[in-house]
N, CA, C and O of each residue as an XYZ file, in Angstrom:
376
protein
N     234.640    156.877     86.583
C     235.713    158.305     86.643
C     236.872    157.695     86.266
O     236.925    156.502     86.567
N     238.226    158.344     85.454
C     239.093    158.042     84.486
C     240.251    157.988     85.232
O     240.218    158.591     86.305
N     241.192    157.457     84.953
C     242.133    157.815     85.689
C     243.505    157.724     84.988
O     244.100    156.695     84.666
N     243.932    159.152     84.797
C     244.887    159.084     84.059
C     245.735    159.447     84.132
O     246.170    160.449     83.565
N     246.606    158.287     85.341
C     247.988    158.301     85.237
C     248.645    156.647     84.466
O     248.293    155.480     84.294
N     249.776    157.557     84.209
C     250.667    156.443     82.816
C     249.817    156.941     81.654
O     250.397    156.386     80.721
N     248.648    157.748     81.014
C     248.858    157.945     79.992
C     249.282    159.584     79.485
O     248.787    160.105     78.486
N     250.082    160.123     80.199
C     251.073    161.138     79.649
C     252.397    160.761     79.689
O     253.105    159.760     79.805
N     252.479    162.488     79.484
C     254.381    161.847     79.121
C     255.083    161.589     80.125
O     254.619    162.080     81.155
N     256.401    160.783     80.305
C     257.182    160.797     81.575
C     258.461    161.810     81.082
O     258.663    162.547     80.118
N     259.253    161.389     82.383
C     260.548    162.156     81.985
C     260.645    162.169     81.188
O     260.404    163.155     80.492
N     261.359    160.309     80.480
C     261.891    160.344     79.238
C     261.596    160.674     77.665
O     262.213    160.606     76.602
N     260.228    161.091     78.145
C     259.211    161.685     77.318
C     259.422    163.292     76.699
O     259.292    163.837     75.603
N     259.897    163.769     78.324
C     259.980    165.406     77.919
C     261.260    165.349     77.137
O     261.322    165.981     76.082
N     262.416    164.562     77.610
C     263.885    164.012     77.553
C     263.751    164.702     75.638
O     263.991    165.740     75.022
N     263.282    163.481     75.407
C     263.169    162.728     74.013
C     262.553    164.454     72.912
O     262.937    164.783     71.790
N     261.805    164.988     73.590
C     261.106    165.871     73.029
C     262.035    167.314     72.804
O     261.915    168.021     71.803
N     263.025    167.615     73.991
C     264.066    168.433     74.068
C     264.646    168.324     73.639
O     265.059    169.416     73.249
N     265.647    166.911     72.986
C     266.836    166.931     72.282
C     266.229    166.790     70.645
O     266.975    166.985     69.685
N     264.665    166.396     70.476
C     264.402    166.623     68.863
C     264.459    167.799     68.540
O     265.081    168.118     67.527
N     263.636    169.004     69.555
C     263.204    170.378     69.091
C     264.868    170.737     68.731
O     265.012    171.268     67.630
N     265.970    170.540     69.424
C     267.409    170.566     69.721
C     267.969    170.890     68.428
O     268.517    171.861     67.905
N     267.570    169.525     68.055
C     267.904    168.776     66.628
C     267.822    169.392     65.744
O     268.825    169.883     65.225
N     266.885    169.535     65.381
C     265.997    170.461     64.223
C     266.286    171.695     63.876
O     266.484    172.138     62.745
N     266.306    172.359     65.126
C     266.534    173.752     65.291
C     268.155    173.968     65.035
O     268.558    175.094     64.742
N     269.302    172.580     65.185
C     270.285    172.917     64.758
C     270.563    172.225     63.352
O     271.663    172.320     62.808
N     269.454    171.492     62.773
C     269.704    171.589     61.177
C     269.433    172.781     60.546
O     270.209    173.548     59.976
N     268.295    172.848     60.703
C     267.665    173.924     59.905
C     269.005    175.464     60.209
O     269.625    175.960     59.268
N     269.099    175.737     61.059
C     270.399    176.670     61.166
C     271.427    176.158     60.234
O     271.784    176.653     59.165
N     271.951    174.800     60.974
C     273.089    174.621     59.427
C     272.530    174.931     57.766
O     272.803    175.475     56.696
N     271.801    174.331     58.317
C     271.662    174.137     56.646
C     271.097    175.863     55.678
O     271.055    176.293     54.525
N     270.835    176.226     56.802
C     270.409    178.279     55.956
C     271.958    178.122     56.172
O     272.261    177.706     55.053
N     272.746    178.162     56.640
C     274.302    178.843     56.594
C     275.148    178.063     55.469
O     276.080    178.518     54.806
N     274.691    177.010     55.429
C     274.884    176.107     54.223
C     274.431    176.663     53.006
O     275.175    176.728     52.028
N     273.173    177.100     52.993
C     272.538    177.732     51.718
C     273.362    179.791     51.601
O     273.543    180.620     50.709
N     273.493    179.739     52.454
C     274.164    181.090     52.448
C     275.389    181.286     51.978
O     275.746    182.345     51.462
N     276.216    180.135     52.145
C     277.885    179.739     51.611
C     277.524    179.693     50.211
O     277.874    180.601     49.457
N     277.008    178.933     49.902
C     276.730    178.402     48.265
C     276.170    179.684     47.468
O     277.134    179.922     46.740
N     275.408    180.444     47.230
C     274.881    181.186     47.157
C     276.078    182.466     47.094
O     276.225    183.256     46.161
N     276.811    182.412     48.278
C     277.214    183.930     47.873
C     278.785    184.041     47.728
O     279.486    185.042     47.878
N     279.231    182.480     47.329
C     280.700    182.098     47.212
C     281.388    182.162     48.397
O     282.611    182.302     48.403
N     281.020    182.113     48.967
C     281.994    182.390     50.301
C     283.005    181.437     50.332
O     282.584    180.281     50.363
N     284.639    181.621     50.335
C     285.754    181.223     49.977
C     285.434    179.999     51.602
O     284.633    180.202     52.515
N     286.629    178.505     51.390
C     285.928    177.711     52.845
C     287.833    177.069     52.863
O     288.432    176.155     52.296
N     288.161    178.028     53.726
C     289.811    177.839     53.586
C     291.088    178.282     52.619
O     292.274    178.301     52.946
N     290.528    178.618     51.384
C     291.229    179.371     50.369
C     291.723    180.859     51.156
O     291.100    181.686     51.822
N     293.422    180.727     50.641
C     293.781    182.226     50.696
C     293.301    182.902     50.105
O     292.325    182.376     49.570
N     293.475    184.258     49.758
C     293.461    185.393     49.355
C     294.382    185.247     48.367
O     295.596    185.086     48.493
N     293.513    185.337     47.045
C     294.755    186.109     45.861
C     295.389    186.375     46.114
O     295.268    186.536     47.329
N     296.848    186.803     45.600
C     297.739    188.260     45.434
C     297.273    189.258     44.766
O     296.774    188.975     43.677
N     297.284    190.663     45.177
C     296.854    191.296     44.384
C     297.208    191.093     42.587
O     298.110    190.318     42.271
N     296.573    191.704     41.706
C     296.685    191.154     40.658
C     297.708    192.160     40.354
O     297.966    193.072     41.140
N     298.447    191.967     38.930
C     299.445    192.362     38.132
C     301.080    192.452     38.446
O     302.074    192.705     37.766
N     300.766    192.025     40.174
C     302.169    191.936     40.796
C     302.890    190.029     40.491
O     302.097    189.133     40.781
N     304.051    189.673     40.041
C     303.926    188.718     40.258
C     305.047    188.356     40.718
O     305.814    187.512     40.254
N     305.203    189.270     42.041
C     306.685    188.798     42.898
C     306.263    190.197     44.174
O     305.712    191.296     44.247
N     306.987    189.173     44.996
C     306.956    190.741     46.010
C     308.454    191.921     45.834
O     308.570    192.863     46.617
N     309.529    191.657     44.668
C     309.821    192.146     44.320
C     309.830    193.337     43.554
O     310.736    194.169     43.526
N     308.360    193.370     42.705
C     307.503    194.033     41.996
C     306.831    194.851     42.562
O     306.866    196.056     42.309
N     306.074    194.280     43.466
C     305.731    195.431     44.678
C     306.210    196.161     45.611
O     305.775    197.158     46.186
N     307.270    195.489     45.715
C     308.212    196.870     46.107
C     308.359    197.861     45.437
O     308.129    199.034     45.732
N     308.821    197.339     44.336
C     309.232    198.710     43.169
C     308.283    199.651     42.867
O     308.479    200.850     42.667
N     306.683    198.730     42.828
C     305.767    200.065     42.779
C     305.348    200.707     44.259
O     304.133    200.897     44.309
N     305.859    200.982     45.141
C     305.287    201.086     46.097
C     306.487    202.193     46.239
O     306.099    203.215     46.805
N     307.823    202.204     45.855
C     308.757    203.285     45.687
C     308.592    203.926     44.740
O     308.978    205.080     44.927
N     308.046    203.691     43.411
C     307.653    204.365     42.787
C     306.443    204.789     42.993
O     305.919    205.216     41.965
N     305.719    204.841     44.039
C     304.379    205.593     43.944
C     305.274    206.491     45.430
O     304.788    207.343     46.174
N     306.065    206.160     45.441
C     306.449    206.906     47.118
C     306.276    206.926     48.347
O     306.452    207.812     49.184
N     305.901    205.844     48.413
C     305.207    205.253     49.736
C     306.429    205.058     50.629
O     306.376    205.212     51.850
N     307.718    204.655     49.852
C     309.024    204.370     50.559
C     310.085    205.062     50.161
O     310.134    205.351     48.965
N     311.190    205.498     51.056
C     312.100    206.323     50.014
C     313.464    205.258     49.914
O     313.569    204.088     50.282
N     314.268    206.005     49.380
C     315.128    204.691     48.780
C     316.004    203.993     49.623
O     316.742    203.086     49.238
N     315.911    204.489     50.988
C     317.320    203.814     52.049
C     316.038    202.519     52.566
O     316.402    201.364     52.788
N     314.823    202.868     52.674
C     314.139    201.861     53.262
C     313.975    200.562     52.472
O     314.065    199.380     52.806
N     313.563    201.483     50.718
C     313.679    200.451     49.431
C     314.449    199.420     49.411
O     313.859    198.343     49.322
N     315.900    199.387     49.480
C     317.175    199.044     49.504
C     316.976    198.000     50.404
O     316.759    196.805     50.199
N     317.083    198.635     51.422
C     317.241    198.053     52.757
C     315.771    196.575     52.524
O     316.130    195.404     52.645
N     314.700    196.807     52.300
C     313.971    195.380     52.109
C     313.660    194.803     50.430
O     312.978    193.867     50.014
N     314.251    195.529     49.939
C     315.098    194.767     48.635
C     316.072    193.377     48.662
O     316.140    192.340     48.002
N     316.888    194.062     49.988
C     317.912    192.818     50.759
C     317.470    192.136     50.865
O     317.538    191.067     50.259
N     316.806    192.458     51.699
C     315.911    190.896     52.940
C     315.216    190.279     51.804
O     315.587    189.130     51.567
N     314.447    190.680     51.165
C     314.019    189.432     49.839
C     314.988    188.745     49.303
O     314.831    187.525     49.239
N     316.419    189.434     48.704
C     317.093    188.778     47.830
C     317.984    188.075     48.471
O     318.992    187.687     47.880
N     317.740    187.764     49.931
C     318.770    187.231     50.660
C     317.701    186.405     51.274
O     318.192    185.331     51.624
N     316.406    186.481     51.549
C     315.582    185.258     52.053
C     315.409    185.393     53.450
O     314.642    184.668     54.083
N     316.121    186.333     53.981
C     316.396    186.415     56.035
C     316.531    187.704     56.152
O     317.034    188.503     55.363
N     315.909    187.919     57.491
C     315.807    188.798     58.567
C     316.518    188.413     59.844
O     316.448    187.494     60.660
N     317.695    190.219     59.553
C     318.635    190.266     60.735
C     318.258    191.314     61.535
O     317.493    192.156     61.063
N     318.737    191.436     62.890
C     318.764    192.739     63.914
C     318.227    192.382     65.007
O     317.783    191.237     65.086
N     318.163    193.016     65.797
C     317.334    193.004     67.186
C     316.295    192.282     67.399
O     316.749    192.127     68.533
N     315.248    191.630     67.416
C     313.976    190.938     67.822
C     313.461    190.521     66.712
O     312.244    190.468     66.537
N     314.329    190.178     65.839
C     313.919    189.368     64.421
C     314.493    188.708     64.266
O     315.632    188.752     64.733
N     313.947    187.425     63.320
C     314.786    186.074     62.790
C     315.685    186.968     62.086
O     315.832    188.110     61.652
N     316.342    185.511     62.245
C     317.861    185.297     61.447
C     318.046    184.361     60.451
O     319.146    184.243     59.911
């Protein structure tokens, strides 16, 4: 009769097997994510480009005024803020 004691995996064997599976799946998922980013061209920490055709905030403001999105009073107030480079009033930075 054979004695099977000592031939199986002990506690460390199961622990190493579990860690190996976690590492395998982690590396597989990370590889897939990196491949998707590489092929889709997803930006990495880059800021969004400003809208094309506008070289400054003042031009963007003028465009909004021309389209009728803002009235004359709001246009002048915002233009003044842009030209002075500061915001003043209650609850705002000076």
